[in-house]
N, C-alpha and C positions, 0 to 999 in steps of 0.2 A: 938153815937158821939165819935169822937176820943179823946183819952187821951193824945196823944203825941203832943207836941207843934208844931213840924214841920208839922205834918199831919193836924192839925187844920188850919194852914196857907195855906197848899196845897189845902185844901177843899175850902177855900175862893177864892184862885186864880182860881181854876177850875170853880167855879160858875161865877166869873167875865168873864172868857174867854167864857164860855158857852153862856152867855147872849150876848156878843159881836158877837160871831159866828152866833147866832140866828138872830140878827139884820141884819147882812151882808147878810145872806142867804135870808131873807125876802125881803131885798132891791133888790137883784138880780132877784128874781121872779117878783117883781113889775115892774122893768125896762124891763124885757123880755116881760112881758104881754103888756106893753105900746107900744113896738115896733110892736108886732103882731097885736095889735088893730089898730095902725096907718097904717100898711101895708094893713090890711083888708079894711079900710076906703079909701084907695087910697091916703093917705097923704104922704109927703116926710118923709123918715125914716133915712136919712144919719146921722143926728146929734144924734138922739136917739140911733142908732146902734153903733156909735162911743162911746157914753157914757157907753153903756152896755159892750162893749169890754174892755174898760178901767177898769170898776169895776170888771169884771171877772178876768182880769190880776192881779189887786190889791188883790183880794181875794185869788188867787192862790199864790201870792207872800207872803202873810201873813200866809198861811197855813190853811185857812178856807176851801178851796176846793183843790183838787189835780190839778196839772197843766194840766194833760191830760183831766180831766173833764172840765176845763176851755176851752181848745182847742175844745173839742167835742161840748160843748154848743154854742160856737161862731160859729162853722161850721154849726151846725144845724139851728141856728137862721138866719144866712145869707142865707142859702138855703131856709128856710121858707119864708123869706121876698122877695126873688127873685121870688119864686113861686106865692106868693100872689100879689106882686106889679107889 
């Protein structure tokens, strides 16, 4: 455990950010899976796809994922749904 006051605070901040990032990443995976499942079942995916794109952009904006990763994941998801649907 750190003895320096600023490092103790920094450790608390890092833990808070880690938990937030983990929650956001988990939500992204869940939403992407929902789109893929809907596309496989032949259901409409426009609304789900739009929500995933929005969340990916928000995660990139907040620094949870890199903006190029967000673009890549959006591109792959659109291609996957087009192929399945």
